[in-house]
Biotite code that builds the C-alpha atoms (Angstrom):
import biotite.structure as struc

atoms = struc.array([
    struc.Atom([73.371, 99.986, 116.762], chain_id="A", res_id=1, res_name="UNK", atom_name="CA", element="C"),
    struc.Atom([75.721, 97.042, 117.112], chain_id="A", res_id=2, res_name="UNK", atom_name="CA", element="C"),
    struc.Atom([78.816, 97.065, 114.984], chain_id="A", res_id=3, res_name="UNK", atom_name="CA", element="C"),
    struc.Atom([77.859, 93.681, 113.481], chain_id="A", res_id=4, res_name="UNK", atom_name="CA", element="C"),
    struc.Atom([74.799, 95.415, 111.766], chain_id="A", res_id=5, res_name="UNK", atom_name="CA", element="C"),
    struc.Atom([76.948, 98.234, 110.215], chain_id="A", res_id=6, res_name="UNK", atom_name="CA", element="C"),
    struc.Atom([77.317, 96.555, 106.836], chain_id="A", res_id=7, res_name="UNK", atom_name="CA", element="C"),
    struc.Atom([73.739, 95.089, 106.465], chain_id="A", res_id=8, res_name="UNK", atom_name="CA", element="C"),
    struc.Atom([71.839, 97.927, 108.035], chain_id="A", res_id=9, res_name="UNK", atom_name="CA", element="C"),
    struc.Atom([70.496, 99.703, 105.024], chain_id="A", res_id=10, res_name="UNK", atom_name="CA", element="C"),
    struc.Atom([68.858, 102.510, 107.080], chain_id="A", res_id=11, res_name="UNK", atom_name="CA", element="C"),
    struc.Atom([72.221, 103.860, 108.210], chain_id="A", res_id=12, res_name="UNK", atom_name="CA", element="C"),
    struc.Atom([74.860, 104.944, 105.744], chain_id="A", res_id=13, res_name="UNK", atom_name="CA", element="C"),
    struc.Atom([78.305, 104.453, 107.414], chain_id="A", res_id=14, res_name="UNK", atom_name="CA", element="C"),
    struc.Atom([81.135, 106.755, 106.788], chain_id="A", res_id=15, res_name="UNK", atom_name="CA", element="C"),
    struc.Atom([84.186, 105.466, 104.853], chain_id="A", res_id=16, res_name="UNK", atom_name="CA", element="C"),
    struc.Atom([86.220, 105.229, 108.129], chain_id="A", res_id=17, res_name="UNK", atom_name="CA", element="C"),
    struc.Atom([83.480, 103.108, 109.794], chain_id="A", res_id=18, res_name="UNK", atom_name="CA", element="C"),
    struc.Atom([83.600, 100.677, 106.923], chain_id="A", res_id=19, res_name="UNK", atom_name="CA", element="C"),
    struc.Atom([87.462, 100.422, 107.331], chain_id="A", res_id=20, res_name="UNK", atom_name="CA", element="C"),
    struc.Atom([87.151, 99.969, 111.145], chain_id="A", res_id=21, res_name="UNK", atom_name="CA", element="C"),
    struc.Atom([84.634, 97.170, 110.577], chain_id="A", res_id=22, res_name="UNK", atom_name="CA", element="C"),
    struc.Atom([87.264, 95.077, 109.105], chain_id="A", res_id=23, res_name="UNK", atom_name="CA", element="C"),
    struc.Atom([89.594, 93.431, 111.636], chain_id="A", res_id=24, res_name="UNK", atom_name="CA", element="C"),
    struc.Atom([93.362, 93.692, 111.493], chain_id="A", res_id=25, res_name="UNK", atom_name="CA", element="C"),
    struc.Atom([95.422, 92.479, 109.553], chain_id="A", res_id=26, res_name="UNK", atom_name="CA", element="C"),
    struc.Atom([92.732, 92.514, 106.692], chain_id="A", res_id=27, res_name="UNK", atom_name="CA", element="C"),
    struc.Atom([92.151, 96.274, 107.350], chain_id="A", res_id=28, res_name="UNK", atom_name="CA", element="C"),
    struc.Atom([95.531, 96.873, 106.128], chain_id="A", res_id=29, res_name="UNK", atom_name="CA", element="C"),
    struc.Atom([94.917, 94.961, 102.962], chain_id="A", res_id=30, res_name="UNK", atom_name="CA", element="C"),
    struc.Atom([91.793, 97.066, 102.326], chain_id="A", res_id=31, res_name="UNK", atom_name="CA", element="C"),
    struc.Atom([93.826, 100.232, 102.867], chain_id="A", res_id=32, res_name="UNK", atom_name="CA", element="C"),
    struc.Atom([96.486, 99.125, 100.324], chain_id="A", res_id=33, res_name="UNK", atom_name="CA", element="C"),
    struc.Atom([93.760, 98.421, 97.750], chain_id="A", res_id=34, res_name="UNK", atom_name="CA", element="C"),
    struc.Atom([92.216, 101.834, 98.326], chain_id="A", res_id=35, res_name="UNK", atom_name="CA", element="C"),
    struc.Atom([95.628, 103.523, 97.928], chain_id="A", res_id=36, res_name="UNK", atom_name="CA", element="C"),
    struc.Atom([96.445, 101.470, 94.830], chain_id="A", res_id=37, res_name="UNK", atom_name="CA", element="C"),
    struc.Atom([93.193, 102.495, 93.098], chain_id="A", res_id=38, res_name="UNK", atom_name="CA", element="C"),
    struc.Atom([93.170, 106.068, 94.138], chain_id="A", res_id=39, res_name="UNK", atom_name="CA", element="C"),
    struc.Atom([96.822, 106.649, 93.025], chain_id="A", res_id=40, res_name="UNK", atom_name="CA", element="C"),
    struc.Atom([96.870, 104.594, 89.987], chain_id="A", res_id=41, res_name="UNK", atom_name="CA", element="C"),
    struc.Atom([93.387, 105.450, 88.498], chain_id="A", res_id=42, res_name="UNK", atom_name="CA", element="C"),
    struc.Atom([92.584, 108.720, 90.338], chain_id="A", res_id=43, res_name="UNK", atom_name="CA", element="C"),
    struc.Atom([89.277, 107.201, 91.483], chain_id="A", res_id=44, res_name="UNK", atom_name="CA", element="C"),
    struc.Atom([87.689, 108.020, 94.788], chain_id="A", res_id=45, res_name="UNK", atom_name="CA", element="C"),
    struc.Atom([85.607, 105.411, 96.615], chain_id="A", res_id=46, res_name="UNK", atom_name="CA", element="C"),
    struc.Atom([81.799, 105.733, 96.567], chain_id="A", res_id=47, res_name="UNK", atom_name="CA", element="C"),
    struc.Atom([79.769, 103.977, 99.273], chain_id="A", res_id=48, res_name="UNK", atom_name="CA", element="C"),
    struc.Atom([76.836, 102.289, 97.953], chain_id="A", res_id=49, res_name="UNK", atom_name="CA", element="C"),
    struc.Atom([74.177, 99.912, 99.334], chain_id="A", res_id=50, res_name="UNK", atom_name="CA", element="C"),
    struc.Atom([73.243, 96.732, 97.541], chain_id="A", res_id=51, res_name="UNK", atom_name="CA", element="C"),
    struc.Atom([70.144, 94.673, 98.134], chain_id="A", res_id=52, res_name="UNK", atom_name="CA", element="C"),
    struc.Atom([71.473, 91.952, 95.786], chain_id="A", res_id=53, res_name="UNK", atom_name="CA", element="C"),
    struc.Atom([71.091, 88.569, 97.253], chain_id="A", res_id=54, res_name="UNK", atom_name="CA", element="C"),
    struc.Atom([74.539, 87.610, 96.140], chain_id="A", res_id=55, res_name="UNK", atom_name="CA", element="C"),
    struc.Atom([76.290, 90.040, 98.515], chain_id="A", res_id=56, res_name="UNK", atom_name="CA", element="C"),
    struc.Atom([73.897, 92.404, 100.274], chain_id="A", res_id=57, res_name="UNK", atom_name="CA", element="C"),
    struc.Atom([74.990, 95.407, 102.375], chain_id="A", res_id=58, res_name="UNK", atom_name="CA", element="C"),
    struc.Atom([77.120, 98.547, 102.097], chain_id="A", res_id=59, res_name="UNK", atom_name="CA", element="C"),
    struc.Atom([80.123, 98.344, 99.628], chain_id="A", res_id=60, res_name="UNK", atom_name="CA", element="C"),
    struc.Atom([82.544, 100.678, 98.066], chain_id="A", res_id=61, res_name="UNK", atom_name="CA", element="C"),
    struc.Atom([82.737, 101.207, 94.314], chain_id="A", res_id=62, res_name="UNK", atom_name="CA", element="C"),
    struc.Atom([85.481, 102.691, 92.172], chain_id="A", res_id=63, res_name="UNK", atom_name="CA", element="C"),
    struc.Atom([85.059, 103.950, 88.786], chain_id="A", res_id=64, res_name="UNK", atom_name="CA", element="C"),
    struc.Atom([86.884, 105.737, 86.060], chain_id="A", res_id=65, res_name="UNK", atom_name="CA", element="C"),
    struc.Atom([85.162, 107.612, 83.182], chain_id="A", res_id=66, res_name="UNK", atom_name="CA", element="C"),
    struc.Atom([81.799, 106.033, 84.246], chain_id="A", res_id=67, res_name="UNK", atom_name="CA", element="C"),
    struc.Atom([83.212, 102.468, 83.975], chain_id="A", res_id=68, res_name="UNK", atom_name="CA", element="C"),
    struc.Atom([83.646, 100.220, 86.952], chain_id="A", res_id=69, res_name="UNK", atom_name="CA", element="C"),
    struc.Atom([87.179, 99.417, 88.106], chain_id="A", res_id=70, res_name="UNK", atom_name="CA", element="C"),
    struc.Atom([85.984, 97.206, 91.013], chain_id="A", res_id=71, res_name="UNK", atom_name="CA", element="C"),
    struc.Atom([83.555, 96.953, 93.987], chain_id="A", res_id=72, res_name="UNK", atom_name="CA", element="C"),
    struc.Atom([84.796, 96.106, 97.537], chain_id="A", res_id=73, res_name="UNK", atom_name="CA", element="C"),
    struc.Atom([82.634, 94.324, 99.942], chain_id="A", res_id=74, res_name="UNK", atom_name="CA", element="C"),
    struc.Atom([83.756, 94.602, 103.528], chain_id="A", res_id=75, res_name="UNK", atom_name="CA", element="C"),
    struc.Atom([83.838, 91.612, 105.805], chain_id="A", res_id=76, res_name="UNK", atom_name="CA", element="C"),
    struc.Atom([85.005, 91.006, 109.390], chain_id="A", res_id=77, res_name="UNK", atom_name="CA", element="C"),
    struc.Atom([88.192, 89.198, 108.351], chain_id="A", res_id=78, res_name="UNK", atom_name="CA", element="C"),
    struc.Atom([88.757, 90.395, 104.902], chain_id="A", res_id=79, res_name="UNK", atom_name="CA", element="C"),
    struc.Atom([86.884, 91.656, 101.943], chain_id="A", res_id=80, res_name="UNK", atom_name="CA", element="C"),
    struc.Atom([85.579, 90.437, 98.617], chain_id="A", res_id=81, res_name="UNK", atom_name="CA", element="C"),
    struc.Atom([86.580, 92.393, 95.488], chain_id="A", res_id=82, res_name="UNK", atom_name="CA", element="C"),
    struc.Atom([84.292, 92.232, 92.471], chain_id="A", res_id=83, res_name="UNK", atom_name="CA", element="C"),
    struc.Atom([86.229, 92.648, 89.147], chain_id="A", res_id=84, res_name="UNK", atom_name="CA", element="C"),
    struc.Atom([84.131, 92.305, 86.074], chain_id="A", res_id=85, res_name="UNK", atom_name="CA", element="C"),
    struc.Atom([86.322, 91.254, 83.114], chain_id="A", res_id=86, res_name="UNK", atom_name="CA", element="C"),
    struc.Atom([85.486, 90.884, 79.424], chain_id="A", res_id=87, res_name="UNK", atom_name="CA", element="C"),
    struc.Atom([85.749, 87.376, 78.019], chain_id="A", res_id=88, res_name="UNK", atom_name="CA", element="C"),
    struc.Atom([88.295, 88.498, 75.442], chain_id="A", res_id=89, res_name="UNK", atom_name="CA", element="C"),
    struc.Atom([90.723, 89.053, 78.341], chain_id="A", res_id=90, res_name="UNK", atom_name="CA", element="C"),
    struc.Atom([90.658, 85.539, 79.440], chain_id="A", res_id=91, res_name="UNK", atom_name="CA", element="C"),
    struc.Atom([93.404, 84.193, 77.007], chain_id="A", res_id=92, res_name="UNK", atom_name="CA", element="C"),
    struc.Atom([95.726, 86.861, 78.403], chain_id="A", res_id=93, res_name="UNK", atom_name="CA", element="C"),
    struc.Atom([94.967, 85.838, 82.034], chain_id="A", res_id=94, res_name="UNK", atom_name="CA", element="C"),
    struc.Atom([95.445, 82.184, 81.219], chain_id="A", res_id=95, res_name="UNK", atom_name="CA", element="C"),
    struc.Atom([98.821, 83.117, 79.504], chain_id="A", res_id=96, res_name="UNK", atom_name="CA", element="C"),
    struc.Atom([99.845, 84.787, 82.790], chain_id="A", res_id=97, res_name="UNK", atom_name="CA", element="C"),
    struc.Atom([98.337, 81.829, 84.935], chain_id="A", res_id=98, res_name="UNK", atom_name="CA", element="C"),
    struc.Atom([101.643, 81.379, 86.823], chain_id="A", res_id=99, res_name="UNK", atom_name="CA", element="C"),
    struc.Atom([101.313, 84.847, 88.248], chain_id="A", res_id=100, res_name="UNK", atom_name="CA", element="C"),
    struc.Atom([97.949, 84.083, 89.866], chain_id="A", res_id=101, res_name="UNK", atom_name="CA", element="C"),
    struc.Atom([97.211, 81.857, 92.940], chain_id="A", res_id=102, res_name="UNK", atom_name="CA", element="C"),
    struc.Atom([95.420, 78.595, 92.294], chain_id="A", res_id=103, res_name="UNK", atom_name="CA", element="C"),
    struc.Atom([92.430, 79.842, 94.155], chain_id="A", res_id=104, res_name="UNK", atom_name="CA", element="C"),
    struc.Atom([92.048, 83.049, 91.888], chain_id="A", res_id=105, res_name="UNK", atom_name="CA", element="C"),
    struc.Atom([92.452, 80.846, 88.910], chain_id="A", res_id=106, res_name="UNK", atom_name="CA", element="C"),
    struc.Atom([89.709, 78.544, 90.073], chain_id="A", res_id=107, res_name="UNK", atom_name="CA", element="C"),
    struc.Atom([87.388, 81.481, 90.599], chain_id="A", res_id=108, res_name="UNK", atom_name="CA", element="C"),
    struc.Atom([88.152, 82.801, 87.027], chain_id="A", res_id=109, res_name="UNK", atom_name="CA", element="C"),
    struc.Atom([87.652, 79.387, 85.375], chain_id="A", res_id=110, res_name="UNK", atom_name="CA", element="C"),
    struc.Atom([84.456, 78.499, 87.274], chain_id="A", res_id=111, res_name="UNK", atom_name="CA", element="C"),
    struc.Atom([82.721, 81.839, 86.959], chain_id="A", res_id=112, res_name="UNK", atom_name="CA", element="C"),
    struc.Atom([79.772, 81.719, 84.529], chain_id="A", res_id=113, res_name="UNK", atom_name="CA", element="C"),
    struc.Atom([79.898, 83.965, 81.521], chain_id="A", res_id=114, res_name="UNK", atom_name="CA", element="C"),
    struc.Atom([77.350, 86.762, 81.583], chain_id="A", res_id=115, res_name="UNK", atom_name="CA", element="C"),
    struc.Atom([76.750, 89.156, 78.751], chain_id="A", res_id=116, res_name="UNK", atom_name="CA", element="C"),
    struc.Atom([80.378, 88.793, 77.335], chain_id="A", res_id=117, res_name="UNK", atom_name="CA", element="C"),
    struc.Atom([81.821, 89.166, 80.880], chain_id="A", res_id=118, res_name="UNK", atom_name="CA", element="C"),
    struc.Atom([82.723, 87.232, 83.927], chain_id="A", res_id=119, res_name="UNK", atom_name="CA", element="C"),
    struc.Atom([81.982, 88.625, 87.351], chain_id="A", res_id=120, res_name="UNK", atom_name="CA", element="C"),
    struc.Atom([84.763, 87.625, 89.621], chain_id="A", res_id=121, res_name="UNK", atom_name="CA", element="C"),
    struc.Atom([84.052, 87.685, 93.308], chain_id="A", res_id=122, res_name="UNK", atom_name="CA", element="C"),
    struc.Atom([87.598, 87.359, 94.868], chain_id="A", res_id=123, res_name="UNK", atom_name="CA", element="C"),
    struc.Atom([88.129, 86.778, 98.548], chain_id="A", res_id=124, res_name="UNK", atom_name="CA", element="C"),
    struc.Atom([90.967, 88.992, 99.929], chain_id="A", res_id=125, res_name="UNK", atom_name="CA", element="C"),
    struc.Atom([92.482, 87.882, 103.196], chain_id="A", res_id=126, res_name="UNK", atom_name="CA", element="C"),
    struc.Atom([96.256, 87.869, 102.429], chain_id="A", res_id=127, res_name="UNK", atom_name="CA", element="C"),
    struc.Atom([98.882, 89.560, 100.402], chain_id="A", res_id=128, res_name="UNK", atom_name="CA", element="C"),
    struc.Atom([98.764, 87.133, 97.521], chain_id="A", res_id=129, res_name="UNK", atom_name="CA", element="C"),
    struc.Atom([95.097, 87.513, 97.012], chain_id="A", res_id=130, res_name="UNK", atom_name="CA", element="C"),
    struc.Atom([95.446, 91.331, 97.144], chain_id="A", res_id=131, res_name="UNK", atom_name="CA", element="C"),
    struc.Atom([98.162, 91.076, 94.472], chain_id="A", res_id=132, res_name="UNK", atom_name="CA", element="C"),
    struc.Atom([95.972, 88.939, 92.350], chain_id="A", res_id=133, res_name="UNK", atom_name="CA", element="C"),
    struc.Atom([93.016, 91.503, 92.432], chain_id="A", res_id=134, res_name="UNK", atom_name="CA", element="C"),
    struc.Atom([95.540, 94.252, 91.567], chain_id="A", res_id=135, res_name="UNK", atom_name="CA", element="C"),
    struc.Atom([96.906, 92.356, 88.732], chain_id="A", res_id=136, res_name="UNK", atom_name="CA", element="C"),
    struc.Atom([93.450, 91.612, 87.315], chain_id="A", res_id=137, res_name="UNK", atom_name="CA", element="C"),
    struc.Atom([92.498, 95.281, 87.684], chain_id="A", res_id=138, res_name="UNK", atom_name="CA", element="C"),
    struc.Atom([95.716, 96.426, 85.801], chain_id="A", res_id=139, res_name="UNK", atom_name="CA", element="C"),
    struc.Atom([95.014, 93.901, 82.875], chain_id="A", res_id=140, res_name="UNK", atom_name="CA", element="C"),
    struc.Atom([91.246, 94.917, 82.755], chain_id="A", res_id=141, res_name="UNK", atom_name="CA", element="C"),
    struc.Atom([92.040, 98.797, 82.715], chain_id="A", res_id=142, res_name="UNK", atom_name="CA", element="C"),
    struc.Atom([94.866, 98.196, 80.152], chain_id="A", res_id=143, res_name="UNK", atom_name="CA", element="C"),
    struc.Atom([92.380, 96.402, 77.903], chain_id="A", res_id=144, res_name="UNK", atom_name="CA", element="C"),
    struc.Atom([89.745, 99.188, 78.247], chain_id="A", res_id=145, res_name="UNK", atom_name="CA", element="C"),
    struc.Atom([92.471, 101.901, 77.517], chain_id="A", res_id=146, res_name="UNK", atom_name="CA", element="C"),
    struc.Atom([93.122, 100.257, 74.195], chain_id="A", res_id=147, res_name="UNK", atom_name="CA", element="C"),
])
């Protein structure tokens, strides 16, 4: 099987390390930083899942705490996409902290369509600033859940 098929081939479940190696450097290091952040901060282990969803098909890695989603990571050759689902009641806080986020992330947040009281944010991660945005959103989301 060619490496290009690894993420889309639903008949072969890749090992976690294969998914990591699928991502080119330097983005692979960003993925590893995100994984370490979630595992250390939330004691959540990665779960490899396959999605046939038309929005982002293929193998992905989910993180959960107490049965609730922290985020889902979708590997790509030159980065990854992080899906972070936030409740609409968190949006005023995010807006109040808007200076801490990149314009790209703010645009994604502002243009995402509400769905059942949430926004499903598909955030591209290809650099340190984008990685920090995703981490910040996860911290805000998890803080709101804990209350």
